[in-house]
C-alpha positions in Angstrom: -14.2 47.6 9.9 -14.5 44.8 7.4 -13.7 41.3 8.4 -10.9 39.4 6.6 -11.9 36.7 4.2 -12.1 33.3 5.8 -9.3 31.0 4.9 -10.4 27.5 3.8 -8.8 24.2 4.8 -9.9 21.1 2.9 -9.4 18.0 4.9 -7.1 15.7 2.8 -8.1 12.1 1.9 -7.2 9.6 4.6 -4.0 7.7 4.5 -3.8 4.5 2.5 -2.8 2.6 5.6 -4.6 -0.6 6.3 -8.1 0.0 7.5 -8.6 0.5 11.3 -12.1 1.3 12.6 -13.4 1.8 16.1 -16.5 2.0 18.2 -16.1 4.4 21.1 -19.0 4.4 23.6 -19.2 6.6 26.6 -20.1 4.5 29.7 -22.8 6.9 31.0 -25.5 4.3 30.4 -26.0 0.9 28.8 -26.1 0.6 25.0 -29.5 1.3 23.4 -30.9 0.6 19.9 -29.2 3.7 18.5 -25.9 2.7 20.0 -26.1 -0.8 18.3 -26.7 0.8 14.9 -23.5 2.8 15.2 -21.6 -0.2 16.6 -22.9 -2.5 13.8 -22.1 0.0 11.1 -18.5 0.5 12.2 -18.0 -3.3 12.7 -19.4 -4.1 9.2 -17.4 -1.4 7.6 -14.2 -2.8 9.2 -15.0 -6.4 8.3 -16.0 -5.5 4.7 -12.6 -3.8 4.2 -10.8 -6.7 5.8 -9.7 -4.3 8.5 -9.3 -4.2 12.3 -12.1 -3.1 14.6 -11.3 -1.6 18.0 -13.4 -0.7 21.0 -12.4 2.4 23.1 -14.2 3.3 26.3 -14.5 7.0 26.3 -14.7 7.6 30.1 -12.7 10.9 30.1 -15.7 12.6 31.8 -15.3 10.3 34.8 -18.0 12.0 37.0 -20.7 11.0 34.4 -19.5 7.3 34.2 -20.9 5.1 37.0 -18.8 2.1 37.9 -19.5 -1.1 36.0 -21.2 0.4 33.0 -18.0 0.0 30.9 -18.0 -3.8 31.6 -21.8 -3.9 30.9 -21.2 -2.3 27.5 -18.5 -4.7 26.6 -20.8 -7.6 27.6 -23.6 -6.2 25.4 -21.2 -6.0 22.4 -20.1 -9.6 23.0 -23.7 -10.8 23.3 -24.3 -9.2 19.8 -21.3 -11.0 18.4 -19.3 -7.7 17.9 -15.9 -8.7 19.2 -13.0 -6.2 19.0 -9.7 -7.4 17.4 -7.6 -6.0 20.3 -8.2 -5.5 24.0 -10.3 -2.4 24.7 -8.7 0.9 25.7 -9.9 3.2 28.5 -9.5 7.0 28.1 -9.0 7.3 31.9 -5.9 5.1 31.8 -2.8 7.1 33.0 -1.0 6.4 29.7 -3.8 8.0 27.8 -3.9 11.1 30.0 -0.1 11.5 29.5 -0.7 11.5 25.7 -3.4 14.2 26.1 -1.0 16.4 28.2 1.8 15.9 25.6 -0.6 17.1 22.8 -1.7 20.1 24.8 1.8 21.1 25.6 2.7 20.9 21.9 -0.2 23.2 21.0 0.7 25.6 23.7 4.4 25.7 22.6 3.3 26.5 19.0 0.9 29.3 20.2 -2.3 27.5 19.2 -3.6 26.9 22.8 -4.0 29.5 25.5 -5.3 29.7 29.1 -8.8 31.0 29.7 -10.1 32.6 32.9 -13.8 33.0 31.8 -16.8 31.4 33.5 -19.9 30.7 31.6 -21.4 33.9 33.1 -18.4 35.9 31.9 -18.8 34.5 28.4 -22.5 35.4 28.4 -21.9 38.9 29.6 -19.1 39.4 27.0 -21.4 38.3 24.2 -24.2 40.5 25.4 -21.8 43.5 25.5 -21.1 42.8 21.8 -24.8 43.1 21.1 -25.9 39.5 20.7 -26.5 36.1 22.3 -24.5 33.8 20.0 -25.7 30.4 20.9 -25.0 27.2 19.1 -26.8 24.0 20.1 -27.4 25.5 23.5 -23.8 26.5 23.9 -22.3 30.0 23.9 -19.7 30.7 21.2 -16.6 31.9 23.0 -15.9 35.5 22.0 -12.1 35.3 22.4 -11.9 37.3 25.7 -8.6 35.8 26.9 -6.8 35.6 23.6 -4.6 38.5 24.6 -4.0 37.4 28.2 -5.7 36.7 31.5 -5.2 40.3 32.9 -4.2 39.0 36.3 -7.1 36.4 36.6 -6.3 32.8 37.3 -6.6 30.3 34.5 -9.7 28.0 34.5 -9.4 26.1 31.2 -7.3 25.9 28.1 -8.7 26.7 24.6 -7.6 26.2 21.0 -7.4 29.2 18.8 -9.9 28.8 16.0 -8.4 31.2 13.5 -5.9 30.6 10.8 -2.2 31.6 11.0 -3.0 35.2 10.0 -5.8 35.5 12.5 -8.5 35.3 9.8 -11.7 33.2 10.1 -11.1 29.6 9.3 -13.5 27.4 7.3 -13.0 23.7 7.4 -14.2 21.6 4.5 -14.4 17.8 4.3 -16.4 15.1 2.5 -18.5 12.7 4.6 -19.0 9.3 3.0 -22.8 9.5 3.5 -23.6 13.3 3.8 -21.3 14.4 1.0 -19.4 17.7 1.0 -19.5 19.6 4.3 -18.1 22.8 5.6 -18.1 24.9 8.8 -16.8 28.3 9.7 -14.9 27.2 12.7 -14.2 30.7 13.9 -17.7 32.1 13.8 -19.8 28.9 14.3 -17.7 27.3 17.1 -15.1 29.7 18.4 -12.1 28.9 20.5 -13.1 25.6 22.0 -12.0 23.9 25.2 -9.1 21.4 25.4 -8.7 21.1 29.1 -11.8 21.9 31.2 -12.0 24.1 34.3 -12.7 21.0 36.5 -9.3 19.5 35.3 -10.8 16.9 33.0 -9.7 16.6 29.4 -12.2 17.7 26.8 -13.7 15.2 24.4 -12.4 16.9 21.3 -8.7 16.6 22.3 -9.0 13.1 23.7 -10.7 11.6 20.7 -8.2 13.1 18.3 -5.2 11.9 20.3 -6.7 8.5 20.7 -7.6 8.0 17.0 -4.1 9.1 16.0 -2.4 6.8 18.6 -4.5 3.8 17.5 -4.0 4.5 13.8 -7.7 4.9 13.1 -8.3 5.4 9.4 -12.1 5.4 9.3 -14.6 6.8 11.8 -18.1 5.5 11.5 -20.5 7.0 14.0 -23.9 8.6 14.4 -24.9 11.7 12.5 -25.3 13.7 15.8 -21.5 13.7 16.0 -21.0 15.1 12.5 -20.8 18.7 13.9 -17.7 17.7 15.9 -15.8 16.8 12.8 -14.4 20.2 11.9 -12.9 20.7 15.4 -11.3 17.3 15.2 -9.9 17.9 11.7 -8.4 21.1 12.9 -6.7 19.4 15.8 -5.5 16.6 13.5 -4.0 19.2 11.2 -2.2 21.1 14.0 -0.9 17.9 15.7 0.3 16.5 12.4 -2.1 13.5 12.5 -3.7 11.8 9.5 -7.3 12.8 8.9 -9.6 9.7 8.9 -12.4 9.1 6.5 -15.8 9.9 8.1 -19.1 8.2 7.7 -22.0 9.5 9.8 -25.0 7.1 10.0 -28.7 8.0 10.3 -30.0 8.6 13.7 -32.5 6.2 15.4 -35.5 8.2 16.6 -37.8 7.5 19.4 -41.6 7.6 19.3 -41.4 11.3 20.1 -39.4 12.0 17.0 -36.2 12.8 19.0 -32.9 11.0 18.8 -32.7 8.0 21.0 -30.1 8.8 23.7 -29.1 8.1 27.2 -29.9 11.7 28.1 -33.6 11.3 27.1 -34.1 8.0 28.8 -33.6 5.5 25.9 -34.2 2.0 27.2 -31.3 -0.4 27.5 -30.7 -2.6 24.5 -32.7 -5.8 24.7 -30.4 -8.7 23.9 -32.5 -11.5 25.0 -32.6 -12.4 21.3 -29.3 -11.1 19.8 -30.4 -12.0 16.2 -33.5 -9.9 16.5 -31.6 -7.0 17.9 -29.1 -7.2 15.0 -31.9 -7.4 12.4 -33.5 -4.2 13.9 -30.2 -2.4 13.8 -29.5 -3.6 10.2 -32.8 -2.4 9.0 -31.8 1.1 10.1 -28.7 0.7 7.8 -30.7 -0.5 4.8 -29.8 -4.2 5.4 -33.3 -5.8 5.6 -34.3 -9.3 4.7 -30.9 -11.0 5.1 -30.7 -14.8 5.8 -29.3 -16.3 8.9 -30.7 -18.3 11.8 -28.1 -17.1 14.3 -26.4 -13.8 15.1 -23.1 -15.1 13.6 -24.9 -16.2 10.4 -26.6 -12.8 10.1 -23.3 -10.9 10.6 -21.6 -13.0 7.9 -24.4 -12.3 5.5 -24.5 -8.5 6.4 -20.7 -8.3 5.9 -20.9 -10.0 2.5 -23.7 -7.7 1.4 -21.9 -4.6 2.6 -18.7 -5.7 0.8 -20.3 -6.9 -2.4 -22.6 -4.0 -3.1 -21.1 -1.1 -1.4 -17.3 -1.4 -1.1 -16.2 -0.8 -4.7 -13.9 1.9 -3.3 -12.8 2.9 0.2 -14.3 6.3 -0.2 -17.8 5.2 -1.0 -19.3 2.2 0.8 -23.0 2.8 1.4 -26.0 0.5 1.7 -29.3 1.8 0.4 -30.4 3.1 3.8 -27.4 5.3 4.0 -27.5 6.8 0.6 
């Protein structure tokens, strides 16, 4: 039986509302050099657009967030001179969780979210029964087992339906400010993804979309490793009636082994004994080498002026040489 053609959804241009950017670290470890590159890029983009820059602590996965790391991260940002324009927000705050619940209830009421009884073993067995092992970045692509009901089994998680209104495959297209035109077949490449986990914790995809919408974020500047999340977030924005931000994904900082620096692979904590030197190293990753300034504040002023002067002729294209 032939598959229906995939419907295509083009993410619209972001709203013309005043610029609001954000840096949203997860407090599973201290900031490292790659983290500072993402933080600096988002800070510079906000400052160059005369916008506001927010910090959000993404601690929705509480078991992975040891106490005190959130305050350490905020201290590291302050040492680097990257001060938010408003008090930071924590995803674990009760008010935030109430917003996530409200969003999920809205999706359930409209038939876009449904309960799932499957364990990872169940998913693997269902995929094998279909004749393949559909894996994506080490994760199994959910085969839609519970779309038609739980068949008497208890619900474990809640998922978002990844098809269009007619049940056809759904392709999401958007334009990244650095990577250019992008697209992903959400149905085949991702599948119905989790909104509320089996352990009762909110999934990152739902939380980040609700938070960005609530905070009025117009521009998301983050590392390229998160670009793959963008189609899921765009789809949630569409279904929840939220504006779709502009996206800019920065180059990844690689370790000596050629892998992305990350907390998971043991990246060393950011050395801020000399904040100016740390900022210069981060700026070089963004194509901002050789700037004047004898203090961190002087460097940030020069970097902002360069970003604005050379690369902010329009809100949709604002890229230094290292990002082009």
